[in-house]
C-alpha positions in Angstrom: 230.8 47.8 247.4 231.5 47.4 243.7 229.1 46.5 240.9 225.6 45.2 241.5 222.6 44.6 239.3 219.1 45.4 240.3 217.3 42.2 239.0 213.9 42.3 240.8 211.6 44.8 242.5 208.2 45.0 244.0 206.4 47.8 245.8 203.1 48.8 247.5 203.2 52.1 245.5 201.2 51.7 242.3 202.9 54.6 240.6 206.3 53.1 241.2 205.1 49.7 240.0 203.8 51.3 236.8 207.0 53.0 236.1 208.9 49.7 236.5 206.5 47.9 234.2 207.0 50.6 231.6 210.7 50.0 231.5 211.6 46.7 233.2 215.3 46.8 232.4 218.1 45.6 234.7 219.8 48.5 236.3 223.6 48.4 236.8 224.9 50.1 239.9 228.3 51.0 241.2 228.6 51.4 245.0 231.5 53.2 246.6 232.3 55.1 249.7 232.5 58.9 249.4 236.2 59.9 249.4 235.6 62.9 251.6 232.7 61.8 253.8 233.1 58.3 255.4 229.4 58.2 256.4 228.2 58.5 252.8 227.8 55.7 250.3 227.4 56.7 246.7 225.2 54.7 244.3 225.6 55.4 240.6 223.4 53.6 238.2 222.8 53.2 234.4 219.5 52.0 233.0 218.8 51.6 229.2 215.7 53.5 228.1 214.4 54.1 224.6 217.8 53.5 223.0 219.7 55.8 225.4 221.0 55.5 228.9 219.5 57.2 232.0 221.9 58.0 234.8 220.7 57.4 238.4 222.6 58.8 241.4 221.9 58.4 245.1 224.0 59.4 248.1 223.1 57.3 251.1 224.0 58.3 254.7 225.0 55.5 257.0 223.1 55.3 260.3 224.1 53.9 263.7 222.1 50.7 262.8 224.1 48.1 260.9 222.7 47.7 257.4 220.5 50.8 257.5 220.9 53.7 255.1 219.1 57.0 254.8 218.5 59.5 252.0 216.0 62.2 251.1 214.2 61.9 247.7 213.7 65.6 246.8 211.4 64.9 243.8 208.6 63.5 246.0 209.8 65.2 249.3 210.2 61.7 250.8 212.4 60.5 253.6 213.7 57.1 252.6 215.2 54.4 255.0 216.8 51.4 253.3 217.6 48.2 255.1 219.9 45.4 253.9 218.0 42.5 255.4 219.5 39.5 253.7 222.9 39.1 252.0 225.8 36.7 251.7 228.1 39.8 251.1 229.4 38.2 247.9 226.6 37.3 245.4 223.3 38.9 246.5 221.7 41.5 248.7 218.0 42.0 249.5 216.8 45.5 250.5 213.6 46.6 252.2 213.0 50.3 251.5 210.6 52.4 253.5 209.6 55.7 251.9 207.6 58.3 253.8 206.3 61.3 251.8 206.1 64.6 253.6 204.0 66.2 254.9 201.3 63.6 254.1 203.1 60.8 255.9 202.1 58.3 253.1 204.3 55.2 253.5 205.4 53.0 250.7 207.4 49.8 250.8 209.8 48.5 248.2 211.7 45.2 248.2 214.6 44.9 245.9 217.0 42.1 244.9 220.5 43.0 243.9 222.9 40.5 242.4 226.5 40.4 241.2 225.4 38.5 238.1 222.3 38.6 235.9 221.4 34.9 236.4 220.3 34.5 240.0 220.3 31.1 241.7 216.9 29.6 242.4 217.7 29.3 246.1 218.2 33.1 246.2 214.9 33.7 244.4 213.1 31.5 246.9 214.5 33.6 249.7 213.5 36.8 247.9 209.9 35.6 247.4 209.7 34.7 251.0 210.9 38.2 252.0 208.3 39.8 249.7 205.5 37.9 251.4 206.7 39.1 254.9 206.1 42.6 253.6 202.5 41.9 252.6 203.0 41.5 248.9 202.5 38.5 246.6 204.9 36.6 244.4 202.9 37.5 241.3 203.5 41.2 242.0 207.3 40.9 241.6 208.8 42.4 238.5 211.9 40.5 237.3 214.0 42.8 235.2 215.0 42.2 231.6 218.7 42.3 230.5 218.7 45.0 227.8 222.4 45.5 227.9 224.3 48.5 229.3 223.9 52.1 228.1 227.0 52.1 225.9 225.8 49.1 223.9 222.4 50.8 223.5 224.0 54.0 222.3 226.1 52.0 219.8 223.0 50.3 218.5 221.2 53.7 218.2 224.2 55.1 216.2 224.1 52.0 213.9 220.3 52.4 213.3 220.8 56.1 212.6 223.6 55.5 210.1 221.5 52.9 208.3 218.5 55.2 208.1 220.6 58.1 206.8 222.3 55.8 204.2 219.0 54.6 203.0 217.6 58.2 202.7 220.8 59.3 200.8 220.6 56.4 198.3 216.9 57.2 197.8 217.7 60.9 197.0 220.5 59.9 194.7 218.4 57.5 192.7 215.5 60.0 192.6 217.9 62.7 191.3 219.3 60.4 188.7 215.9 59.5 187.4 215.0 63.2 187.1 218.1 63.8 185.0 220.6 65.3 187.5 223.9 63.6 186.9 225.6 65.1 190.0 224.1 64.9 193.5 225.3 66.2 196.8 223.7 64.6 199.8 221.6 67.0 201.9 221.0 64.6 204.8 222.1 66.3 208.0 225.3 65.0 209.8 226.2 62.7 206.9 229.1 63.8 204.7 229.4 62.2 201.3 231.4 63.1 198.2 229.7 64.4 195.1 228.3 61.3 193.4 228.4 61.1 189.6 225.4 58.9 188.5 224.4 57.6 185.1 221.4 59.2 183.5 218.7 56.5 183.6 216.2 58.4 181.4 
């Protein structure tokens, strides 16, 4: 259980792969057992996206097979079986995920690499590539995720960018008003409170 980073993925589904390529950010997950249902494992994730954070939540049901989990993906009406096929229980875990859409029966395979740290040992990557090939996919198809920071840092950067933009706009309005002969200016930029500014008349 605990914290894991999703650092690499590959899939036979072209739509899934395109979505991953559009935002190849490392996803941080927290895994924990449900406090009321022992057979349920909760996975809560955070992925940076366009300056904000997207929250991901999945509840896995344990099966009678060791290392196998099940959940239903309602958005695509898909039954999903996840298998932990290689792990050292401390640093890394490799999952093979089989998704079957209903009622079409279309089957997709996803192979994911989870790690406790961002920088994965080369020996682990070698094992992961070998696993990918056993599932009929190539090394070149693998998407290695970029470390874009966690959601809180992204939100802080967005707030800083927003403050700088508003400050620039305020200064621009103040200077424009001064040039036009208005000695007192009140900022009209939304969500930015400034005192009345007394400016010299530059004309």
